[in-house]
KEMAR-119810 format. One record per residue (C-alpha): residue in three letters; x, y, z; residue number from 1. Coordinates in Angstrom, 2 decimals, decimal comma, padded with zeros to 5 digits, always signed. Layout:
<sites>
('Ala'; (X; Y; Z); NUM)
...
</sites>
This chain:
<sites>
('Unk'; (+000,03; +000,48; -000,04); 1)
('Unk'; (+001,45; +003,84; -000,75); 2)
('Unk'; (+002,11; +005,26; +002,39); 3)
('Unk'; (+003,43; +009,01; +002,75); 4)
('Unk'; (+006,45; +010,44; +004,35); 5)
('Unk'; (+006,64; +014,06; +005,72); 6)
('Unk'; (+009,88; +015,55; +005,45); 7)
('Unk'; (+011,21; +019,07; +005,18); 8)
('Unk'; (+012,43; +020,07; +002,33); 9)
('Unk'; (+015,03; +022,48; +003,72); 10)
('Unk'; (+018,54; +022,36; +001,70); 11)
('Unk'; (+019,99; +020,97; +005,23); 12)
('Unk'; (+017,99; +018,41; +005,95); 13)
('Unk'; (+019,37; +014,81; +005,79); 14)
('Unk'; (+017,71; +013,05; +003,85); 15)
('Unk'; (+019,82; +009,20; +003,46); 16)
('Unk'; (+017,94; +008,19; +000,36); 17)
('Unk'; (+020,15; +006,79; -002,35); 18)
('Unk'; (+018,13; +005,99; -006,10); 19)
('Unk'; (+019,42; +002,49; -007,52); 20)
('Unk'; (+021,26; +001,56; -004,51); 21)
('Unk'; (+020,97; -002,30; -003,79); 22)
('Unk'; (+019,07; -003,26; -000,59); 23)
('Unk'; (+018,34; -006,57; +001,05); 24)
('Unk'; (+015,39; -007,18; +003,94); 25)
('Unk'; (+015,72; -005,24; +007,10); 26)
('Unk'; (+017,88; -001,91; +005,51); 27)
('Unk'; (+016,77; +000,83; +006,84); 28)
('Unk'; (+016,22; +003,71; +004,89); 29)
('Unk'; (+016,51; +007,11; +007,26); 30)
('Unk'; (+015,01; +010,33; +006,25); 31)
('Unk'; (+015,88; +011,80; +009,63); 32)
('Unk'; (+012,30; +012,34; +010,38); 33)
('Unk'; (+011,08; +016,62; +011,88); 34)
('Unk'; (+008,02; +018,32; +013,05); 35)
('Unk'; (+007,13; +021,07; +010,04); 36)
('Unk'; (+006,88; +024,77; +011,50); 37)
('Unk'; (+005,59; +025,52; +007,89); 38)
('Unk'; (+003,29; +023,30; +005,69); 39)
('Unk'; (+004,78; +025,22; +002,46); 40)
('Unk'; (+008,32; +023,22; +003,59); 41)
('Unk'; (+007,05; +020,15; +003,45); 42)
('Unk'; (+007,71; +016,78; +000,79); 43)
('Unk'; (+006,04; +014,40; +000,67); 44)
('Unk'; (+007,48; +010,87; -000,10); 45)
('Unk'; (+005,63; +008,11; -001,74); 46)
('Unk'; (+006,03; +005,22; -000,35); 47)
('Unk'; (+005,57; +002,24; -003,02); 48)
('Unk'; (+006,34; -001,82; -002,96); 49)
('Unk'; (+008,81; -003,00; -001,06); 50)
('Unk'; (+009,18; -000,66; +001,56); 51)
('Unk'; (+007,75; -000,34; +004,49); 52)
('Unk'; (+007,21; +003,47; +006,87); 53)
('Unk'; (+008,42; +002,39; +010,80); 54)
('Unk'; (+008,97; +005,69; +013,18); 55)
('Unk'; (+009,96; +008,05; +010,64); 56)
('Unk'; (+012,46; +005,44; +008,30); 57)
('Unk'; (+011,97; +003,39; +005,01); 58)
('Unk'; (+012,55; -000,07; +006,12); 59)
('Unk'; (+013,00; -002,68; +003,09); 60)
('Unk'; (+010,75; -005,24; +002,97); 61)
('Unk'; (+012,41; -006,87; -000,25); 62)
('Unk'; (+015,80; -007,55; -001,79); 63)
('Unk'; (+016,18; -005,32; -004,96); 64)
('Unk'; (+017,34; -001,64; -006,20); 65)
('Unk'; (+015,71; +000,57; -004,51); 66)
('Unk'; (+014,35; +003,37; -007,82); 67)
('Unk'; (+013,08; +007,01; -007,30); 68)
('Unk'; (+009,77; +008,00; -009,50); 69)
('Unk'; (+008,31; +010,90; -010,74); 70)
('Unk'; (+006,20; +012,70; -007,71); 71)
('Unk'; (+009,59; +011,43; -005,29); 72)
('Unk'; (+007,74; +007,84; -004,97); 73)
('Unk'; (+010,30; +005,92; -004,14); 74)
('Unk'; (+009,92; +001,38; -004,43); 75)
('Unk'; (+012,48; -001,64; -004,95); 76)
('Unk'; (+012,56; -003,72; -008,10); 77)
('Unk'; (+013,50; -007,08; -007,76); 78)
('Unk'; (+013,15; -009,98; -010,10); 79)
('Unk'; (+010,67; -011,91; -007,78); 80)
('Unk'; (+007,47; -012,80; -009,94); 81)
('Unk'; (+004,95; -013,06; -006,93); 82)
('Unk'; (+002,56; -009,98; -006,83); 83)
('Unk'; (+001,86; -007,92; -003,66); 84)
('Unk'; (-000,76; -005,99; -004,38); 85)
('Unk'; (-000,17; -002,57; -004,25); 86)
('Unk'; (-003,16; +000,53; -004,33); 87)
('Unk'; (-003,48; +002,24; -007,47); 88)
('Unk'; (-001,52; -000,57; -009,65); 89)
('Unk'; (-002,15; -001,15; -013,11); 90)
('Unk'; (-002,63; -005,50; -013,11); 91)
('Unk'; (-004,04; -007,98; -015,78); 92)
('Unk'; (-005,99; -010,57; -014,33); 93)
('Unk'; (-007,95; -013,74; -015,44); 94)
('Unk'; (-011,87; -014,05; -014,02); 95)
('Unk'; (-011,70; -017,64; -012,21); 96)
('Unk'; (-015,17; -017,18; -011,39); 97)
('Unk'; (-018,58; -015,40; -010,95); 98)
('Unk'; (-020,11; -015,42; -007,43); 99)
('Unk'; (-023,37; -013,16; -007,02); 100)
('Unk'; (-022,51; -009,24; -007,90); 101)
('Unk'; (-018,93; -010,20; -008,17); 102)
('Unk'; (-015,95; -012,13; -010,35); 103)
('Unk'; (-012,83; -013,48; -009,17); 104)
('Unk'; (-010,01; -012,44; -010,49); 105)
('Unk'; (-006,47; -014,69; -010,34); 106)
('Unk'; (-003,98; -011,44; -010,77); 107)
('Unk'; (-000,72; -013,50; -010,03); 108)
('Unk'; (-000,66; -012,44; -006,19); 109)
('Unk'; (-001,09; -014,55; -003,04); 110)
('Unk'; (-005,37; -014,35; -002,53); 111)
('Unk'; (-007,39; -013,90; -005,31); 112)
('Unk'; (-008,77; -010,66; -006,13); 113)
('Unk'; (-012,66; -009,32; -006,22); 114)
('Unk'; (-014,29; -007,20; -008,94); 115)
('Unk'; (-017,98; -006,18; -008,35); 116)
('Unk'; (-019,78; -005,96; -011,50); 117)
('Unk'; (-020,53; -002,39; -011,02); 118)
('Unk'; (-016,61; -001,22; -010,95); 119)
('Unk'; (-016,86; -001,37; -014,92); 120)
('Unk'; (-017,79; +002,13; -017,06); 121)
('Unk'; (-021,13; +002,95; -017,84); 122)
('Unk'; (-022,42; -000,83; -016,07); 123)
('Unk'; (-025,34; -000,66; -014,35); 124)
('Unk'; (-028,25; -002,95; -012,74); 125)
('Unk'; (-029,35; -003,71; -016,55); 126)
('Unk'; (-026,49; -003,11; -018,66); 127)
('Unk'; (-024,06; -005,68; -016,72); 128)
('Unk'; (-020,21; -007,00; -018,06); 129)
('Unk'; (-020,59; -010,01; -020,16); 130)
('Unk'; (-018,29; -011,54; -018,62); 131)
('Unk'; (-017,40; -015,66; -018,81); 132)
('Unk'; (-014,40; -017,16; -016,25); 133)
('Unk'; (-011,30; -017,57; -018,59); 134)
('Unk'; (-011,57; -013,84; -019,81); 135)
('Unk'; (-008,83; -011,42; -019,78); 136)
('Unk'; (-009,40; -007,50; -017,93); 137)
('Unk'; (-007,21; -005,04; -017,30); 138)
('Unk'; (-007,69; -003,27; -014,12); 139)
('Unk'; (-006,30; -001,47; -010,96); 140)
('Unk'; (-006,00; -002,05; -007,33); 141)
('Unk'; (-007,94; +000,02; -004,95); 142)
('Unk'; (-007,37; -001,94; -002,06); 143)
('Unk'; (-004,46; -003,83; -000,94); 144)
('Unk'; (-004,09; -004,74; +003,02); 145)
('Unk'; (-002,53; -007,99; +004,43); 146)
('Unk'; (-005,64; -008,39; +006,32); 147)
('Unk'; (-008,44; -008,20; +003,44); 148)
('Unk'; (-008,14; -009,82; -000,17); 149)
('Unk'; (-007,55; -007,31; -002,76); 150)
('Unk'; (-010,13; -005,25; -004,04); 151)
('Unk'; (-009,72; -004,81; -008,24); 152)
('Unk'; (-011,84; -001,88; -010,69); 153)
('Unk'; (-012,26; -001,90; -014,53); 154)
('Unk'; (-011,98; +002,13; -014,60); 155)
('Unk'; (-009,79; +004,97; -013,54); 156)
('Unk'; (-010,53; +007,22; -010,20); 157)
('Unk'; (-012,83; +009,57; -012,54); 158)
('Unk'; (-015,08; +006,30; -013,49); 159)
('Unk'; (-013,44; +006,07; -016,99); 160)
('Unk'; (-012,74; +003,26; -018,23); 161)
('Unk'; (-008,96; +005,08; -019,55); 162)
('Unk'; (-008,47; +002,07; -021,47); 163)
('Unk'; (-009,77; -000,51; -018,38); 164)
('Unk'; (-011,24; -003,77; -018,89); 165)
('Unk'; (-012,09; -006,88; -020,96); 166)
('Unk'; (-008,89; -007,83; -023,38); 167)
('Unk'; (-010,01; -009,46; -026,45); 168)
('Unk'; (-007,45; -011,52; -029,30); 169)
('Unk'; (-004,09; -011,22; -028,06); 170)
('Unk'; (-001,44; -012,81; -026,35); 171)
('Unk'; (-000,43; -012,87; -022,28); 172)
('Unk'; (+003,59; -013,49; -021,48); 173)
('Unk'; (+004,24; -013,41; -017,63); 174)
('Unk'; (+007,42; -011,94; -016,68); 175)
('Unk'; (+009,56; -010,42; -013,70); 176)
('Unk'; (+007,90; -007,29; -011,63); 177)
('Unk'; (+011,38; -005,54; -012,62); 178)
('Unk'; (+010,94; -005,76; -016,23); 179)
('Unk'; (+006,49; -004,45; -016,58); 180)
('Unk'; (+007,45; -001,67; -014,53); 181)
('Unk'; (+010,08; -001,32; -016,76); 182)
('Unk'; (+007,47; -001,45; -020,18); 183)
('Unk'; (+005,64; +001,36; -018,80); 184)
('Unk'; (+008,22; +003,59; -020,12); 185)
('Unk'; (+006,66; +004,80; -023,49); 186)
('Unk'; (+010,59; +005,07; -024,23); 187)
('Unk'; (+011,72; +001,58; -023,24); 188)
('Unk'; (+013,95; +000,26; -026,19); 189)
('Unk'; (+012,26; -003,14; -025,97); 190)
('Unk'; (+009,08; -001,62; -027,02); 191)
('Unk'; (+010,80; +001,59; -029,59); 192)
('Unk'; (+012,25; -001,36; -031,21); 193)
('Unk'; (+010,04; -003,03; -031,81); 194)
('Unk'; (+007,66; -000,18; -033,33); 195)
('Unk'; (+010,51; +000,35; -035,52); 196)
('Unk'; (+010,27; -002,64; -037,60); 197)
('Unk'; (+006,18; -002,84; -036,76); 198)
('Unk'; (+002,56; -002,01; -035,04); 199)
('Unk'; (+001,35; -003,27; -031,95); 200)
('Unk'; (-000,35; -002,71; -028,88); 201)
('Unk'; (+000,41; -003,40; -024,99); 202)
('Unk'; (-001,37; -003,50; -022,09); 203)
('Unk'; (+000,99; -004,08; -019,01); 204)
('Unk'; (+000,19; -005,75; -015,76); 205)
('Unk'; (+002,97; -005,02; -012,82); 206)
('Unk'; (+002,04; -008,02; -011,65); 207)
('Unk'; (+004,22; -009,56; -013,92); 208)
('Unk'; (+001,43; -009,94; -017,05); 209)
('Unk'; (+001,94; -008,00; -020,65); 210)
('Unk'; (-000,77; -007,95; -023,50); 211)
('Unk'; (+000,80; -008,03; -026,60); 212)
('Unk'; (-001,94; -007,41; -029,67); 213)
('Unk'; (-000,72; -006,99; -034,33); 214)
('Unk'; (-001,89; -007,07; -037,01); 215)
('Unk'; (-000,73; -010,93; -037,28); 216)
('Unk'; (+000,18; -013,95; -035,19); 217)
('Unk'; (+003,87; -013,98; -036,29); 218)
('Unk'; (+004,44; -010,69; -035,20); 219)
('Unk'; (+002,33; -011,26; -031,65); 220)
('Unk'; (+004,98; -013,97; -031,19); 221)
('Unk'; (+007,53; -011,76; -031,99); 222)
('Unk'; (+007,05; -009,28; -029,48); 223)
('Unk'; (+005,94; -011,48; -026,55); 224)
('Unk'; (+009,09; -013,41; -027,26); 225)
('Unk'; (+012,03; -010,13; -027,72); 226)
('Unk'; (+010,12; -008,76; -023,90); 227)
('Unk'; (+010,33; -012,90; -022,67); 228)
('Unk'; (+014,31; -012,82; -024,42); 229)
('Unk'; (+015,46; -009,42; -023,20); 230)
('Unk'; (+013,85; -009,76; -019,30); 231)
('Unk'; (+016,94; -010,71; -016,89); 232)
('Unk'; (+019,27; -009,79; -019,63); 233)
('Unk'; (+021,76; -007,11; -018,68); 234)
('Unk'; (+021,01; -003,71; -019,97); 235)
('Unk'; (+023,61; -004,11; -023,12); 236)
('Unk'; (+023,18; -006,94; -023,82); 237)
('Unk'; (+018,52; -005,91; -024,41); 238)
('Unk'; (+018,55; -004,90; -028,13); 239)
('Unk'; (+020,81; -007,81; -028,68); 240)
('Unk'; (+018,31; -009,93; -027,67); 241)
('Unk'; (+015,55; -008,34; -029,12); 242)
('Unk'; (+018,13; -007,95; -032,65); 243)
('Unk'; (+018,12; -011,98; -032,58); 244)
('Unk'; (+014,34; -012,38; -031,99); 245)
('Unk'; (+013,29; -009,80; -035,76); 246)
('Unk'; (+015,65; -011,66; -037,65); 247)
('Unk'; (+013,56; -015,08; -036,78); 248)
('Unk'; (+010,97; -012,89; -037,10); 249)
('Unk'; (+012,00; -012,35; -040,29); 250)
('Unk'; (+013,39; -015,32; -041,83); 251)
('Unk'; (+009,57; -016,68; -040,92); 252)
('Unk'; (+008,78; -013,72; -042,87); 253)
('Unk'; (+010,63; -014,71; -046,29); 254)
('Unk'; (+009,52; -017,94; -046,23); 255)
('Unk'; (+005,88; -017,61; -045,84); 256)
</sites>
């Protein structure tokens, strides 16, 4: 769950946060918090996955690399594939059951999530989403608590679909959580390189699932294999892996 930590914005404040620093469980990232005297001089640090707030410090709860993102948000990237839900994160899930007015969704976490039929844009008692067991949905986590089952919804905070909802066609591949998070960057070298060869669309779930769709099955396979091949590769080898898969795709197109 994302939390907010208030720190003083003055240059004299001692904040021992270092981006791109390897951490292990139990490492304390000291914030040296002080009671703010002026609301205008307060900066909020957004605590993301892998970090826990404890008495003014941040404590790492998983191994990985400490990162900083827009909005002064901090999180830990690791290579694990077990997803721990966090509020506001986009995920891809599979409908596994219908229970009353809810759908049960498998999102790769320890517990299945729940989505109500009203959690879709334009849904009403007379206009319910037509989802069957096995349907894929792109959704947003709204409840994430260790003592409760996660809840998701297929619309943004303003009630619009904004790309959320059922995913039709295409193919879903699984990757590390680090790879999934990196694919959210529109300048990701993997996506940029693939877009130079053919057009495709993706939906990236921070639970380590990526939906890929393109004009032909061969393009879907090429994009999926490129992402999987680059997952875990050294930064200097990522484009080599992608180009290798694109050569396989080109040879297949020539043969056909």
